[in-house]
Structure formats: structure tokens, C-alpha cells
PLY file of the C-alpha trace (Angstrom):
ply
format ascii 1.0
element vertex 74
property float x
property float y
property float z
element edge 73
property int vertex1
property int vertex2
end_header
-0.87 -6.96 92.92
0.47 -9.65 90.62
0.00 -12.38 93.19
-3.74 -11.63 93.29
-3.94 -11.88 89.48
-2.03 -15.15 89.53
-4.38 -16.59 92.15
-7.41 -15.57 90.07
-5.83 -17.05 86.94
-5.07 -20.33 88.71
-8.58 -20.50 90.16
-10.16 -19.91 86.75
-7.87 -22.47 85.14
-8.78 -25.09 87.72
-12.48 -24.29 87.32
-12.25 -24.71 83.55
-10.42 -28.02 83.94
-13.08 -29.28 86.36
-15.81 -28.30 83.89
-14.01 -30.12 81.06
-13.53 -33.27 83.14
-17.18 -33.20 84.22
-18.31 -32.87 80.60
-16.08 -35.75 79.52
-17.47 -37.90 82.31
-21.00 -37.03 81.23
-20.30 -37.95 77.61
-18.37 -41.14 78.28
-20.17 -42.56 81.30
-23.68 -41.17 81.56
-24.52 -41.11 77.83
-22.81 -44.39 76.98
-25.96 -46.29 75.84
-26.94 -43.47 73.48
-23.54 -43.37 71.79
-23.34 -47.16 71.52
-26.69 -47.09 69.73
-25.38 -44.44 67.35
-22.32 -46.57 66.56
-24.52 -49.57 65.74
-26.65 -47.43 63.40
-23.58 -46.07 61.62
-22.13 -49.55 61.17
-25.39 -50.73 59.62
-25.44 -47.77 57.21
-21.87 -48.37 56.10
-22.39 -52.06 55.49
-25.12 -51.45 52.90
-24.05 -51.60 49.28
-25.60 -49.72 46.43
-25.02 -49.77 42.72
-24.00 -46.51 41.09
-24.71 -45.81 37.44
-21.31 -45.21 35.83
-22.20 -44.30 32.27
-19.84 -41.56 31.18
-20.35 -41.28 27.46
-18.16 -41.65 24.42
-14.57 -40.40 24.10
-13.86 -38.82 20.72
-10.70 -37.61 19.04
-10.41 -34.15 17.53
-11.92 -35.32 14.23
-14.97 -36.79 15.94
-13.98 -40.46 15.63
-14.88 -42.74 18.51
-11.87 -43.72 20.63
-13.71 -45.40 23.50
-17.29 -46.21 24.38
-18.88 -46.91 27.71
-20.26 -50.44 27.92
-21.47 -51.95 31.18
-19.68 -55.22 31.99
-21.26 -57.53 34.54
0 1
1 2
2 3
3 4
4 5
5 6
6 7
7 8
8 9
9 10
10 11
11 12
12 13
13 14
14 15
15 16
16 17
17 18
18 19
19 20
20 21
21 22
22 23
23 24
24 25
25 26
26 27
27 28
28 29
29 30
30 31
31 32
32 33
33 34
34 35
35 36
36 37
37 38
38 39
39 40
40 41
41 42
42 43
43 44
44 45
45 46
46 47
47 48
48 49
49 50
50 51
51 52
52 53
53 54
54 55
55 56
56 57
57 58
58 59
59 60
60 61
61 62
62 63
63 64
64 65
65 66
66 67
67 68
68 69
69 70
70 71
71 72
72 73
């Protein structure tokens, strides 16, 4: 009784491993040009620079006196 269950378990395990290996082969070998194109697009997006507005306002003490102001320095 247990030997039949073990054989079924082993067969299912091997089938799942074969499916995983086939999927990995599909992703890494068959779809290689698609993923290379995606990598190039991502590299181009990351290399762009953009300026971010960093104005934060004035820092005051408890009496309302200015401690620090935000001045852009370029």
C-alpha cells in the first residue's frame, strides 16, 4: 500500500521537476531576445536624470523666529 503511494509521489515529483526545467529553458533560451530588449530599455530609463524640486519651507523656533530658510544653490 505504501509502496504504491511512494511510486505516485516520486512520479509526480519528477513530473513537476520536468515542468520546471522546461519552463526555465523556455524563459532563458527561447525568449532570450525579448528579455535582452527589456534589459536595454531598463538601462536607458535608469540612465536618464531629472531635477526634483526640493523646496521644503522655513524652519521656525517655538517663538516663530526663522532658524533656517530654503534657498536653491546651483
